[in-house]
Backbone as a chain_set.jsonl record, in Angstrom:
{"seq": "MTDPVIAQKSPIPVDVEAGKTYFWCACGKSAKQPFCDGSHGGTSFAPMEWKAGETKRVFFCACKHTDGQPLCDGSHNKL", "coords": {"N": [[-153.267, 171.414, -31.955], [-156.273, 171.568, -33.414], [-158.653, 172.873, -33.868], [-159.651, 176.287, -34.171], [-159.151, 178.877, -31.686], [-161.807, 180.554, -30.139], [-161.871, 183.833, -30.316], [-163.65, 185.906, -29.752], [-167.243, 186.201, -29.66], [-168.347, 187.895, -31.601], [-168.117, 190.113, -34.408], [-165.214, 192.101, -35.388], [-165.019, 195.437, -35.933], [-163.245, 197.245, -38.401], [-161.618, 199.99, -39.817], [-160.519, 199.982, -42.941], [-157.9, 200.56, -45.399], [-157.825, 201.311, -48.818], [-156.037, 199.189, -50.984], [-154.208, 198.433, -49.037], [-152.615, 195.749, -47.299], [-153.698, 193.246, -45.095], [-153.225, 190.995, -42.35], [-155.013, 188.483, -41.279], [-155.769, 186.876, -38.252], [-156.004, 183.473, -38.008], [-155.964, 181.473, -36.146], [-156.905, 182.312, -33.684], [-155.482, 182.887, -31.4], [-154.028, 185.23, -31.224], [-153.039, 188.245, -29.599], [-153.593, 190.604, -30.691], [-156.089, 190.862, -31.97], [-158.209, 191.603, -34.748], [-155.976, 190.678, -36.018], [-152.907, 189.02, -36.953], [-150.322, 188.105, -34.65], [-148.302, 186.364, -34.573], [-148.737, 184.3, -32.822], [-149.6, 181.821, -33.632], [-147.566, 180.058, -33.966], [-146.173, 176.813, -33.989], [-148.556, 175.562, -34.393], [-151.022, 174.254, -36.723], [-152.024, 176.347, -38.073], [-152.093, 179.36, -40.065], [-151.666, 182.848, -40.769], [-154.112, 184.707, -42.652], [-153.762, 186.374, -45.656], [-155.132, 189.415, -46.664], [-156.336, 191.817, -48.882], [-157.43, 195.103, -48.978], [-159.961, 196.307, -51.023], [-161.158, 198.736, -51.196], [-161.401, 201.841, -49.38], [-162.96, 201.626, -46.407], [-165.264, 200.632, -43.758], [-164.999, 197.418, -42.447], [-166.005, 194.17, -41.237], [-164.249, 192.051, -39.426], [-163.971, 188.566, -38.838], [-164.087, 187.166, -35.609], [-164.661, 184.885, -34.288], [-163.611, 182.864, -35.702], [-164.813, 180.941, -37.267], [-166.096, 181.55, -39.604], [-167.392, 181.175, -42.936], [-166.673, 182.905, -44.801], [-164.009, 183.794, -44.79], [-161.679, 186.446, -44.522], [-163.737, 187.787, -43.352], [-166.666, 188.465, -41.357], [-169.469, 186.281, -41.354], [-171.63, 185.838, -39.837], [-171.506, 183.437, -38.507], [-170.859, 183.21, -35.814], [-173.211, 183.367, -34.45], [-174.196, 180.835, -34.285], [-172.663, 179.422, -32.549]], "CA": [[-154.425, 172.291, -32.032], [-156.957, 171.333, -34.686], [-159.727, 173.861, -33.992], [-159.209, 177.613, -33.733], [-159.662, 179.452, -30.446], [-162.804, 181.597, -30.376], [-161.379, 185.045, -29.671], [-164.889, 186.494, -29.223], [-168.41, 185.797, -30.445], [-168.878, 189.028, -32.368], [-167.086, 190.588, -35.331], [-164.42, 193.262, -34.992], [-165.04, 196.446, -36.996], [-161.951, 197.87, -38.694], [-161.592, 200.899, -40.957], [-159.398, 199.559, -43.773], [-157.476, 201.489, -46.436], [-157.723, 200.715, -50.151], [-154.709, 198.781, -51.397], [-153.394, 197.963, -47.917], [-152.724, 194.328, -47.013], [-153.898, 192.908, -43.686], [-153.015, 189.579, -42.073], [-156.043, 188.067, -40.328], [-155.443, 185.756, -37.373], [-156.892, 182.329, -38.232], [-155.91, 180.537, -35.016], [-157.637, 182.864, -32.553], [-154.6, 183.07, -30.241], [-153.361, 186.524, -31.26], [-153.451, 189.278, -28.652], [-153.879, 191.791, -31.501], [-157.262, 190.517, -32.787], [-158.349, 190.375, -35.513], [-154.778, 190.483, -36.817], [-151.906, 188.059, -36.488], [-149.138, 188.566, -33.921], [-147.345, 185.258, -34.569], [-149.079, 183.322, -31.783], [-149.943, 180.531, -34.243], [-146.357, 179.23, -34.019], [-146.323, 175.475, -33.417], [-149.877, 175.029, -34.742], [-151.196, 174.055, -38.165], [-152.661, 177.56, -38.586], [-151.279, 180.441, -40.616], [-152.51, 184.014, -41.001], [-154.65, 184.861, -44.003], [-153.499, 187.673, -46.259], [-156.33, 190.016, -47.256], [-156.068, 193.163, -49.378], [-158.631, 195.936, -49.057], [-160.258, 196.825, -52.35], [-161.548, 200.137, -51.067], [-161.346, 202.376, -48.028], [-164.282, 201.516, -45.78], [-165.316, 199.825, -42.531], [-165.37, 196.018, -42.649], [-166.152, 193.44, -39.981], [-163.446, 190.84, -39.431], [-164.443, 187.476, -37.984], [-163.306, 186.921, -34.398], [-164.956, 183.535, -33.787], [-162.753, 182.023, -36.54], [-165.621, 179.884, -37.876], [-166.767, 182.083, -40.788], [-167.13, 180.576, -44.244], [-166.254, 184.017, -45.653], [-162.74, 184.287, -44.245], [-161.57, 186.719, -43.097], [-164.832, 188.642, -42.902], [-167.761, 187.833, -40.623], [-170.678, 185.876, -42.086], [-172.665, 185.555, -38.84], [-171.338, 182.093, -37.935], [-170.786, 183.291, -34.353], [-174.572, 183.2, -33.899], [-174.481, 179.402, -34.173], [-171.714, 178.794, -31.616]], "C": [[-155.058, 172.098, -33.416], [-158.098, 172.321, -34.922], [-159.212, 175.221, -33.519], [-159.837, 178.004, -32.4], [-160.684, 180.523, -30.826], [-162.35, 182.831, -29.604], [-162.536, 185.824, -29.039], [-166.022, 186.113, -30.157], [-169.131, 186.98, -31.072], [-167.759, 189.519, -33.274], [-166.362, 191.817, -34.794], [-164.421, 194.263, -36.145], [-163.665, 197.098, -37.149], [-162.125, 198.778, -39.906], [-160.341, 200.569, -41.76], [-159.127, 200.588, -44.863], [-157.31, 200.75, -47.756], [-156.267, 200.408, -50.489], [-153.82, 198.256, -50.292], [-153.664, 196.479, -47.661], [-152.787, 194.111, -45.506], [-153.697, 191.405, -43.513], [-153.924, 189.168, -40.914], [-155.579, 186.847, -39.543], [-156.465, 184.642, -37.586], [-156.955, 181.39, -37.035], [-156.711, 181.005, -33.812], [-156.781, 183.169, -31.335], [-153.946, 184.446, -30.161], [-153.917, 187.484, -30.21], [-153.825, 190.562, -29.385], [-155.053, 191.534, -32.436], [-157.816, 191.723, -33.508], [-157.103, 190.009, -36.317], [-153.763, 189.581, -36.14], [-150.773, 188.745, -35.726], [-148.091, 187.454, -33.811], [-147.645, 184.174, -33.552], [-149.413, 181.939, -32.325], [-148.738, 179.588, -34.308], [-146.56, 177.896, -33.315], [-147.686, 174.859, -33.666], [-149.929, 174.805, -36.251], [-151.82, 175.283, -38.823], [-151.639, 178.548, -39.128], [-152.203, 181.63, -40.844], [-152.977, 184.062, -42.452], [-154.382, 186.277, -44.49], [-154.769, 188.165, -46.936], [-156.009, 191.443, -47.649], [-157.375, 193.919, -49.55], [-158.793, 196.503, -50.464], [-160.649, 198.291, -52.347], [-161.441, 200.555, -49.61], [-162.77, 202.361, -47.474], [-164.166, 200.749, -44.472], [-165.77, 198.416, -42.909], [-165.415, 195.343, -41.285], [-165.417, 192.111, -40.086], [-164.009, 189.826, -38.439], [-163.517, 187.308, -36.785], [-163.587, 185.543, -33.816], [-164.145, 182.481, -34.535], [-163.498, 180.878, -37.209], [-166.372, 180.343, -39.125], [-166.432, 181.284, -42.045], [-166.625, 181.641, -45.214], [-164.933, 184.62, -45.215], [-162.132, 185.368, -45.115], [-162.742, 187.523, -42.53], [-165.965, 187.846, -42.266], [-168.925, 187.476, -41.55], [-171.811, 185.515, -41.129], [-172.554, 184.188, -38.193], [-171.286, 182.102, -36.413], [-172.152, 183.118, -33.7], [-174.956, 181.743, -33.697], [-173.573, 178.691, -33.184], [-172.265, 178.723, -30.218]], "O": [[-154.459, 172.42, -34.441], [-158.466, 172.574, -36.069], [-158.427, 175.296, -32.574], [-160.911, 177.525, -32.037], [-160.443, 181.311, -31.74], [-162.436, 182.865, -28.376], [-162.413, 186.337, -27.926], [-165.79, 185.747, -31.309], [-170.36, 187.053, -31.073], [-166.582, 189.362, -32.948], [-166.833, 192.483, -33.872], [-163.886, 193.976, -37.215], [-163.014, 197.453, -36.167], [-162.716, 198.374, -40.907], [-159.226, 200.843, -41.314], [-159.998, 201.385, -45.212], [-156.713, 199.674, -47.795], [-155.383, 201.245, -50.309], [-152.769, 197.682, -50.577], [-154.796, 196.013, -47.79], [-152.03, 194.713, -44.745], [-153.97, 190.631, -44.431], [-153.653, 189.457, -39.748], [-155.054, 185.894, -40.12], [-157.659, 184.846, -37.369], [-157.889, 180.598, -36.917], [-157.151, 180.186, -33.004], [-157.296, 183.663, -30.332], [-153.368, 184.792, -29.131], [-155.124, 187.523, -29.97], [-154.319, 191.506, -28.768], [-155.013, 191.954, -33.593], [-157.887, 192.797, -32.911], [-157.154, 189.142, -37.189], [-153.765, 189.408, -34.921], [-150.322, 189.826, -36.105], [-147.122, 187.574, -33.062], [-146.879, 183.218, -33.43], [-149.5, 180.981, -31.556], [-148.894, 178.424, -34.677], [-147.056, 177.846, -32.19], [-147.955, 173.75, -33.204], [-148.981, 175.132, -36.966], [-152.115, 175.255, -40.018], [-150.482, 178.57, -38.707], [-153.396, 181.447, -41.086], [-152.326, 183.531, -43.353], [-154.729, 187.252, -43.825], [-155.407, 187.429, -47.689], [-155.471, 192.204, -46.844], [-158.308, 193.433, -50.189], [-157.871, 197.101, -51.018], [-160.497, 198.997, -53.344], [-161.395, 199.711, -48.715], [-163.666, 203.01, -48.015], [-163.087, 200.271, -44.121], [-166.779, 198.234, -43.592], [-164.92, 195.886, -40.297], [-165.881, 191.174, -40.735], [-164.462, 190.182, -37.351], [-162.295, 187.31, -36.937], [-162.849, 185.073, -32.951], [-164.005, 181.349, -34.072], [-162.867, 179.929, -37.676], [-167.201, 179.6, -39.651], [-165.319, 180.78, -42.192], [-166.198, 181.32, -46.322], [-164.76, 185.838, -45.267], [-162.076, 185.215, -46.335], [-162.731, 187.896, -41.357], [-166.185, 186.684, -42.608], [-169.314, 188.263, -42.413], [-172.827, 184.958, -41.544], [-173.422, 183.81, -37.406], [-171.632, 181.104, -35.781], [-172.238, 182.762, -32.525], [-175.934, 181.447, -33.011], [-173.695, 177.481, -32.996], [-171.595, 178.224, -29.314]]}, "num_chains": 1, "name": "protein.A"}
């Protein structure tokens, strides 16, 4: 597997907590999108660790093609 699976073509809003660490699914195979559930096993993908700087709503990328990993940059509009 060289390209990630497109989990969906829209971002996933998540209310994050300041100081908490999240592990974003980079492969697109996780059943717990946008977070990793270990489904990347056997691929060249690994989850991305991301720590929230403040408590707020953010939009995690679900198409897995963002240049702003792990957050959405609108790349899904070009797929």
